[in-house]
C-alpha positions as CSV (number, residue, x, y, z in Angstrom):
1,M,-2.4,0.4,-37.5
2,E,-2.5,-3.0,-35.6
3,R,0.6,-3.4,-33.0
4,R,1.9,-6.0,-35.3
5,D,2.3,-3.7,-38.3
6,A,3.6,-1.2,-36.1
7,L,6.4,-3.3,-34.9
8,K,7.3,-4.5,-38.1
9,T,7.7,-0.8,-39.4
10,L,9.6,0.1,-36.4
11,V,11.9,-2.6,-36.7
12,K,12.4,-1.8,-40.5
13,S,12.7,2.0,-39.8
14,L,15.2,1.7,-37.2
15,G,17.4,-0.9,-39.3
16,L,17.7,-3.4,-36.4
17,A,18.8,-6.7,-36.8
18,I,17.1,-9.0,-34.5
19,S,16.8,-12.7,-34.8
20,S,13.8,-14.5,-36.4
21,Q,12.9,-16.2,-33.0
22,T,12.8,-13.0,-30.9
23,L,10.7,-11.5,-33.8
24,L,8.4,-14.4,-33.9
25,T,7.9,-14.5,-30.1
26,T,7.2,-10.6,-30.0
27,L,4.8,-10.8,-33.0
28,T,2.7,-13.8,-31.3
29,A,2.7,-11.9,-28.2
30,C,1.1,-9.0,-30.1
31,Q,-1.4,-11.1,-31.7
32,Q,-2.6,-12.5,-28.2
33,T,-5.8,-10.9,-26.9
34,D,-6.0,-10.4,-23.1
35,S,-7.9,-13.5,-22.4
36,Q,-5.4,-15.6,-24.3
37,S,-2.7,-13.8,-22.4
38,K,-4.2,-14.5,-19.1
39,Q,-5.2,-18.4,-19.5
40,R,-3.8,-20.9,-21.6
41,F,-4.3,-24.3,-19.7
42,F,-7.5,-24.0,-18.1
43,T,-11.2,-23.8,-19.7
44,H,-13.2,-20.8,-19.2
45,K,-15.2,-22.1,-16.1
46,Q,-12.1,-23.7,-14.7
47,W,-10.4,-20.1,-15.0
48,Q,-13.4,-18.2,-13.5
49,L,-13.4,-20.6,-10.5
50,L,-9.8,-20.5,-10.0
51,T,-9.7,-16.6,-10.2
52,Q,-12.7,-16.3,-7.7
53,L,-10.9,-19.0,-5.3
54,S,-7.5,-17.1,-5.6
55,D,-9.4,-13.8,-4.8
56,V,-10.9,-15.3,-1.8
57,I,-7.9,-17.4,-0.5
58,L,-5.4,-13.9,-0.9
59,P,-8.1,-10.8,-1.0
60,N,-6.9,-7.4,-1.3
61,T,-5.8,-5.9,2.2
62,Q,-3.2,-3.3,2.9
63,T,-1.0,-5.2,0.3
64,P,-2.2,-6.5,-3.1
65,G,-4.1,-9.6,-3.4
66,A,-4.2,-12.4,-5.8
67,I,-6.0,-10.8,-8.6
68,A,-3.9,-7.4,-8.2
69,L,-0.6,-9.6,-8.5
70,Q,-2.2,-11.5,-11.2
71,L,-1.6,-14.8,-9.4
72,P,-4.1,-17.0,-11.4
73,S,-2.1,-16.3,-14.3
74,F,1.0,-17.6,-12.3
75,V,-0.9,-20.8,-11.1
76,D,-1.9,-21.4,-14.8
77,E,1.8,-21.1,-15.8
78,M,2.8,-23.4,-12.8
79,V,0.3,-26.2,-13.4
80,S,0.8,-26.2,-17.2
81,H,4.6,-26.3,-16.9
82,T,5.7,-27.8,-13.6
83,L,3.0,-30.3,-12.4
84,L,3.5,-33.9,-14.0
85,A,0.5,-35.1,-16.3
86,E,-1.0,-37.3,-13.6
87,H,-1.1,-34.4,-11.3
88,Q,-2.5,-31.8,-13.8
89,V,-5.4,-34.4,-14.1
90,N,-5.8,-34.5,-10.2
91,F,-6.0,-30.8,-10.1
92,L,-8.3,-30.4,-12.9
93,T,-10.5,-33.2,-11.7
94,G,-10.7,-31.4,-8.1
95,L,-11.5,-28.1,-9.8
96,D,-14.3,-29.6,-11.8
97,L,-15.6,-31.1,-8.7
98,L,-15.6,-28.0,-6.7
99,H,-17.4,-26.2,-9.7
100,N,-20.1,-28.9,-9.6
101,E,-20.5,-28.7,-5.9
102,L,-21.0,-25.0,-6.1
103,L,-23.4,-25.2,-9.1
104,S,-25.6,-27.7,-6.9
105,N,-26.2,-25.0,-4.4
106,N,-26.9,-22.0,-6.5
107,R,-27.1,-21.6,-10.2
108,H,-24.7,-18.6,-9.8
109,Y,-22.2,-18.7,-6.9
110,Q,-20.6,-15.7,-5.3
111,S,-17.7,-14.9,-3.1
112,K,-19.9,-15.7,-0.1
113,D,-20.4,-19.2,-1.6
114,I,-16.7,-19.8,-2.2
115,Q,-15.9,-18.7,1.4
116,A,-18.2,-21.2,2.7
117,L,-16.9,-24.0,0.6
118,L,-13.4,-23.3,1.9
119,S,-14.7,-23.2,5.4
120,R,-16.2,-26.6,4.8
121,Y,-13.0,-28.1,3.5
122,F,-10.6,-26.1,6.0
123,D,-12.4,-25.6,9.3
124,I,-12.0,-29.1,10.4
125,P,-10.3,-30.6,13.4
126,P,-6.4,-30.9,13.2
127,A,-6.4,-34.7,13.1
128,K,-8.6,-34.6,9.7
129,Q,-6.5,-32.0,8.2
130,Q,-3.4,-34.3,8.8
131,Q,-5.6,-37.0,7.4
132,M,-6.4,-35.2,4.6
133,R,-2.9,-33.9,3.9
134,Q,-1.4,-37.8,4.0
135,L,-4.4,-38.7,1.6
136,T,-3.0,-36.1,-1.0
137,Q,0.3,-37.4,-0.7
138,L,-0.6,-40.7,-2.3
139,P,-1.0,-41.4,-5.9
140,S,-4.6,-41.2,-7.1
141,K,-4.5,-45.0,-8.0
142,D,-4.2,-45.9,-4.5
143,I,-7.1,-44.2,-3.4
144,V,-10.0,-46.1,-2.5
145,T,-13.2,-45.4,-4.6
146,A,-15.2,-43.9,-1.5
147,D,-12.4,-41.1,-1.0
148,K,-11.7,-40.4,-4.5
149,N,-13.8,-37.0,-4.6
150,N,-12.2,-36.1,-1.4
151,Y,-9.2,-36.7,-2.7
152,Y,-9.3,-34.7,-5.9
153,R,-10.9,-31.6,-4.1
154,Y,-8.5,-31.4,-1.5
155,Y,-5.6,-31.9,-3.9
156,C,-6.7,-29.2,-5.8
157,L,-7.2,-26.9,-3.0
158,L,-3.9,-27.6,-1.5
159,T,-2.0,-27.4,-4.5
160,L,-3.8,-24.0,-5.3
161,R,-2.9,-22.7,-1.9
162,Q,0.7,-23.6,-2.1
163,L,1.0,-22.1,-5.6
164,L,-1.0,-18.7,-4.7
165,L,1.6,-18.5,-1.7
166,L,4.5,-19.2,-3.8
167,G,3.7,-16.6,-6.2
168,Y,2.9,-14.1,-3.5
169,Y,6.0,-14.2,-1.9
170,T,8.0,-14.4,-4.7
171,N,6.0,-11.6,-6.5
172,E,8.5,-8.9,-7.3
173,E,5.8,-5.9,-7.3
174,L,4.9,-7.0,-3.8
175,I,8.6,-7.2,-2.6
176,R,9.1,-3.7,-4.1
177,I,6.0,-2.1,-2.5
178,T,6.2,-3.8,1.1
179,Q,9.9,-3.8,1.5
180,P,11.7,-0.6,1.3
181,Q,15.3,-0.7,0.3
182,R,17.7,-1.0,3.4
183,R,21.3,-1.3,3.6
184,F,22.8,-3.0,6.3
185,P,26.7,-2.0,6.9
186,I,28.7,-4.9,7.2
187,P,31.8,-4.1,9.6
188,Y,35.0,-4.6,8.0
189,Q,37.3,-6.9,9.8
190,P,40.7,-7.5,8.2
191,A,41.8,-11.0,8.1
192,E,44.8,-11.8,10.7
């Protein structure tokens, strides 16, 4: 029996009254395969690179990393739902440029290749870092043609890093694991 049929049977047998929207949402979720539920916005090759970049940027240590916390799915949702269309294009263009750059060196790239790529873009003098941050703040139409590819790459990498950190620090599972519940007594002071 498929999950869809099981849910229909369960709802009918319990005689539950649920809205059609709730039922439709539940059934749609049951129809999705694992790959559909993980990626919605990116192509397969973009998803693979995004996952590998995420794993290198936030690897597993004493705390769960990006993959364990499913942060690529978080990035997928954030890019597809919160970025403006122009910013989505900038992000995707940068991701494709990074993918092509990795493929130009090797037919199949590995974690060490991604680490080298990230080092090339982030292990730069502070003045150059500041220049790249300022460059990515400009609209893409204002970028000189010679700087366009760097603009898209840095835009993608900086946005990805920001979204990964946002997802990491707001992840409920990570907070539950790393933050024991503490109660701080608040001294009572009556009003005078």
